[in-house]
C-alpha positions as CSV (number, residue, x, y, z in Angstrom):
1,M,2.4,6.0,-5.1
2,K,0.5,2.8,-5.7
3,K,-2.5,2.3,-3.4
4,G,-5.5,0.0,-3.1
5,K,-9.2,0.6,-2.2
6,I,-10.6,-0.3,1.2
7,G,-14.2,-1.6,1.2
8,V,-16.7,-3.7,3.1
9,Q,-17.7,-7.4,2.8
10,M,-21.5,-7.0,3.1
11,M,-22.0,-10.5,4.5
12,M,-21.8,-9.0,7.9
13,L,-24.6,-6.6,7.0
14,K,-27.1,-9.1,5.7
15,G,-29.3,-8.5,8.8
16,K,-29.2,-4.8,8.1
17,V,-30.3,-5.3,4.5
18,E,-33.2,-7.3,5.8
19,E,-34.0,-4.7,8.4
20,I,-33.6,-1.3,6.5
21,G,-33.0,-2.4,2.9
22,A,-30.0,-2.4,0.6
23,Y,-30.1,1.4,-0.2
24,E,-30.1,2.6,3.4
25,T,-27.4,0.0,4.3
26,M,-25.2,1.4,1.6
27,K,-26.0,4.9,2.7
28,K,-24.7,4.1,6.2
29,I,-21.6,2.5,4.7
30,S,-20.9,5.7,2.9
31,E,-21.4,7.8,6.0
32,I,-18.7,5.7,7.8
33,G,-16.5,6.5,4.8
34,Y,-16.2,3.3,2.7
35,R,-16.5,3.6,-1.0
36,A,-16.4,0.0,-2.1
37,V,-18.4,-3.2,-1.2
38,E,-18.4,-6.9,-1.9
39,V,-21.9,-8.3,-2.0
40,S,-22.3,-11.7,-0.3
41,Q,-25.2,-13.6,1.4
42,I,-27.7,-10.9,0.2
43,P,-30.5,-12.2,-2.1
44,M,-29.9,-10.8,-5.6
45,T,-33.6,-10.1,-6.2
46,S,-34.5,-7.4,-8.8
47,E,-35.3,-5.1,-5.9
48,N,-31.9,-5.6,-4.2
49,V,-30.0,-5.3,-7.4
50,G,-31.9,-2.1,-8.3
51,E,-31.3,-0.6,-4.8
52,L,-27.6,-1.5,-4.9
53,K,-27.3,0.1,-8.3
54,R,-29.0,3.3,-7.2
55,A,-27.0,3.5,-4.0
56,S,-23.8,2.9,-5.8
57,K,-24.5,5.9,-8.0
58,D,-25.9,8.2,-5.2
59,F,-23.1,7.5,-2.7
60,D,-20.2,6.8,-5.1
61,I,-19.7,3.3,-3.8
62,K,-18.0,0.8,-6.2
63,I,-19.5,-2.7,-6.3
64,A,-16.1,-4.4,-6.2
65,A,-17.4,-8.0,-6.3
66,L,-20.4,-10.2,-6.3
67,T,-20.7,-13.7,-4.9
68,A,-22.1,-16.9,-6.5
69,P,-21.4,-20.6,-5.8
70,L,-20.5,-22.8,-8.7
71,E,-23.2,-25.3,-7.6
72,P,-25.4,-25.7,-4.5
73,M,-23.5,-26.1,-1.2
74,L,-25.7,-29.1,-0.5
75,P,-28.0,-31.0,-3.0
76,G,-31.3,-29.1,-3.3
77,A,-30.0,-26.0,-1.4
78,P,-31.8,-22.8,-2.4
79,G,-30.1,-19.9,-4.1
80,E,-28.6,-19.0,-7.5
81,T,-25.6,-20.9,-8.8
82,L,-23.3,-20.4,-11.8
83,V,-24.2,-23.7,-13.2
84,D,-28.0,-23.0,-13.1
85,N,-28.2,-19.2,-13.3
86,F,-25.2,-18.2,-15.4
87,D,-27.0,-15.6,-17.6
88,K,-28.7,-14.0,-14.7
89,I,-25.5,-13.7,-12.7
90,V,-23.7,-12.2,-15.7
91,R,-26.5,-9.7,-16.1
92,D,-26.3,-8.7,-12.5
93,C,-22.5,-8.1,-12.9
94,K,-23.1,-5.9,-15.9
95,E,-26.0,-4.0,-14.2
96,L,-23.8,-3.2,-11.2
97,D,-20.6,-2.5,-13.3
98,C,-18.8,-5.3,-11.5
99,N,-16.1,-7.5,-13.1
100,Y,-15.2,-9.6,-10.1
101,L,-17.2,-12.7,-9.0
102,R,-16.2,-14.9,-6.1
103,I,-17.0,-18.4,-4.9
104,G,-17.4,-18.3,-1.1
105,M,-16.1,-21.8,-0.3
106,L,-16.1,-25.4,-1.3
107,P,-19.4,-27.2,-1.6
108,L,-19.9,-29.1,1.7
109,T,-20.3,-32.4,-0.3
110,V,-16.7,-32.4,-1.5
111,I,-14.8,-31.3,1.7
112,G,-12.3,-33.8,2.8
113,D,-12.2,-35.7,-0.5
114,K,-9.2,-34.8,-2.7
115,E,-10.6,-36.4,-5.8
116,K,-13.9,-34.6,-5.5
117,I,-12.2,-31.3,-4.7
118,M,-9.9,-31.5,-7.7
119,D,-12.9,-32.3,-9.9
120,F,-14.7,-29.2,-8.5
121,I,-11.7,-27.0,-9.2
122,S,-11.4,-28.3,-12.7
123,R,-15.0,-27.3,-13.3
124,A,-14.4,-23.9,-11.6
125,E,-11.5,-23.3,-14.0
126,V,-13.8,-24.0,-17.0
127,M,-16.4,-21.6,-15.5
128,A,-13.6,-19.0,-15.0
129,N,-12.8,-19.2,-18.7
130,R,-16.5,-18.9,-19.6
131,L,-16.9,-15.8,-17.5
132,A,-13.8,-14.3,-18.9
133,E,-15.5,-14.1,-22.3
134,H,-17.9,-11.6,-20.6
135,G,-15.1,-9.6,-19.0
136,I,-15.7,-11.1,-15.5
137,E,-13.0,-12.6,-13.4
138,L,-13.7,-15.6,-11.1
139,Y,-12.1,-15.8,-7.6
140,Y,-12.1,-18.5,-4.9
141,H,-12.3,-17.4,-1.3
142,T,-10.2,-19.3,1.3
143,H,-10.9,-20.5,4.8
144,H,-8.7,-22.7,6.9
145,I,-9.7,-26.0,5.5
146,E,-7.7,-25.4,2.3
147,F,-4.6,-25.7,4.4
148,Q,-5.2,-29.4,5.0
149,R,-2.2,-31.2,3.5
150,Y,-2.5,-33.8,0.8
151,D,0.8,-35.7,0.3
152,G,2.6,-32.9,2.0
153,E,1.0,-30.1,-0.1
154,Y,-1.6,-27.6,1.0
155,L,-4.9,-28.1,-0.8
156,L,-4.9,-24.4,-1.7
157,D,-1.6,-24.8,-3.4
158,L,-3.0,-27.8,-5.3
159,I,-5.8,-25.6,-6.5
160,K,-3.4,-22.8,-7.6
161,N,-1.0,-25.2,-9.3
162,N,-3.9,-26.8,-11.3
163,T,-5.5,-23.6,-12.6
164,T,-4.4,-20.6,-14.5
165,R,-7.6,-18.5,-14.9
166,L,-9.1,-18.9,-11.5
167,G,-8.0,-16.3,-9.0
168,F,-7.9,-16.3,-5.2
169,E,-9.4,-14.1,-2.5
170,L,-7.2,-14.6,0.5
171,D,-8.7,-14.2,4.0
172,V,-5.9,-13.3,6.4
173,H,-7.8,-14.4,9.6
174,W,-8.4,-17.9,8.2
175,I,-4.8,-18.1,7.0
176,Q,-3.6,-17.3,10.5
177,R,-6.1,-19.7,12.0
178,A,-4.6,-22.4,9.8
179,G,-1.2,-21.8,11.5
180,V,0.3,-20.1,8.4
181,N,2.0,-16.6,8.2
182,P,-0.4,-14.4,6.2
183,V,2.3,-12.0,5.0
184,E,4.5,-14.7,3.6
185,F,1.6,-16.7,2.1
186,I,0.2,-13.6,0.3
187,K,3.5,-13.1,-1.3
188,K,3.4,-16.7,-2.7
189,Y,0.1,-15.8,-4.5
190,K,1.5,-12.8,-6.3
191,D,-0.5,-12.0,-9.5
192,R,-3.2,-14.5,-8.5
193,I,-5.1,-12.1,-6.1
194,S,-7.1,-9.0,-6.7
195,L,-9.3,-9.3,-3.6
196,L,-8.1,-9.6,0.0
197,H,-10.1,-9.9,3.2
198,L,-9.0,-7.8,6.2
199,K,-10.2,-9.5,9.3
200,D,-8.2,-9.4,12.6
201,Y,-7.4,-12.4,14.9
202,R,-8.0,-11.8,18.6
203,I,-7.7,-14.0,21.6
204,G,-10.8,-13.4,23.7
205,S,-11.1,-13.2,27.5
206,L,-11.3,-16.4,29.4
207,D,-14.5,-16.3,31.5
208,V,-14.1,-19.0,34.1
209,T,-16.9,-19.9,36.5
210,D,-16.8,-22.0,39.6
211,E,-18.7,-24.7,37.6
212,D,-15.9,-24.8,35.0
213,L,-13.4,-25.5,37.7
214,T,-15.3,-28.6,38.8
215,D,-15.6,-29.8,35.2
216,M,-12.3,-29.6,33.4
217,G,-14.0,-30.6,30.2
218,K,-16.0,-27.4,30.2
219,F,-12.9,-25.4,31.2
220,F,-10.8,-26.7,28.4
221,E,-13.7,-26.2,25.9
222,K,-13.5,-22.5,26.8
223,F,-9.7,-22.5,27.0
224,T,-9.3,-23.9,23.5
225,N,-12.0,-21.8,21.8
226,L,-10.7,-18.3,22.7
227,I,-10.0,-17.2,19.1
228,E,-12.3,-14.4,17.9
229,F,-12.9,-12.5,14.7
230,A,-11.8,-9.0,15.4
231,E,-12.1,-5.5,14.0
232,V,-9.1,-4.5,12.0
233,G,-6.5,-3.2,14.4
234,E,-8.1,-4.8,17.5
235,G,-6.3,-8.1,17.2
236,N,-2.8,-9.6,16.8
237,L,-2.2,-9.5,13.1
238,D,0.4,-7.1,11.6
239,M,-2.1,-5.3,9.3
240,T,0.4,-2.9,7.8
241,A,2.7,-5.8,6.7
242,I,-0.4,-7.7,5.4
243,I,-1.7,-4.7,3.4
244,E,1.7,-3.9,1.9
245,A,2.2,-7.6,0.9
246,G,-1.3,-7.6,-0.6
247,L,-0.6,-4.4,-2.6
248,E,2.7,-5.8,-3.9
249,S,1.0,-9.1,-4.8
250,G,-1.7,-7.5,-7.0
251,A,-4.6,-6.9,-4.6
252,Q,-6.8,-4.0,-5.6
253,Y,-9.6,-4.3,-3.0
254,F,-9.0,-4.7,0.7
255,L,-12.3,-5.7,2.2
256,V,-13.1,-5.5,5.9
257,E,-15.0,-8.4,7.2
258,Q,-16.0,-9.8,10.6
259,D,-17.8,-13.1,10.8
260,D,-19.1,-12.5,14.3
261,T,-19.4,-9.2,16.0
262,Y,-20.2,-10.7,19.5
263,G,-23.2,-8.5,20.2
264,M,-21.8,-5.2,18.8
265,D,-23.7,-3.4,16.0
266,P,-21.8,-4.3,12.8
267,F,-21.8,-0.6,11.7
268,D,-19.9,0.2,14.9
269,C,-17.4,-2.6,14.1
270,L,-16.9,-1.3,10.6
271,E,-16.4,2.3,11.9
272,L,-13.8,1.0,14.4
273,S,-12.0,-0.9,11.7
274,A,-12.1,2.2,9.4
275,N,-10.7,4.5,12.1
276,N,-7.9,2.1,12.9
277,L,-7.0,1.8,9.2
278,R,-6.9,5.6,9.0
279,K,-4.6,5.7,12.0
280,L,-2.3,3.2,10.2
281,G,-1.9,5.6,7.3
282,Y,-4.6,4.4,4.9
283,A,-7.0,7.3,5.0
284,D,-6.6,8.0,1.3
285,W,-7.6,4.4,0.4
286,F,-11.2,5.1,1.4
């Protein structure tokens, strides 16, 4: 029976890496039961790369994907980019036995401008072909902004229809936040996805104070901002249908992510997600 592999998007553990180091963070991930990670927002220093490699071997954790922007998110922003640090990023992929690389989002300087966005995507496609020569596949991670319509067509569909090599990492929470059915949308991207973000969508509790009731502006600010990032199985998404659609559409790695843990320790959130996924019948995907 065909199955995927459940892992962790390490963006939510960047504070842990700063606190206890990459190796101990990976050790804790393995103790919860995960055997795959996607590395994001963690500086790829020689020390971190070395610790990730050592932990990957010691704890049998696959480095499923690394992250690198095509270019700086803002002019002069720090950090490695594919344009400026191509050889180093390829070396990191080879060092960590990783053949998936993902772009986290559009540069902030092009958002809202279709012409600039399409130029960016054209250059991303060129980079995807260049990386393919090294056995590395390039993916683009989605948020909700790619569901803005241009002449009646989602921006994300414009990207897909104007590329062939570039793949997509769909994030089910952000698809839902955009008002689109994640299950049906995943099916549309069959054979263009290998990475899928599992992140639930929860309506939080409405904490109304006496002051809010005297200022309707404050009340409605709370009322309209109840959406939360939730542990898998703790929100409103049909995760079984999502996972099955992802599997049928070509996804290999199903990566648990939570942008905000609302004061909970992220390891506890990851454990809760893992336990819920096991209850749903995916214990052998770990």
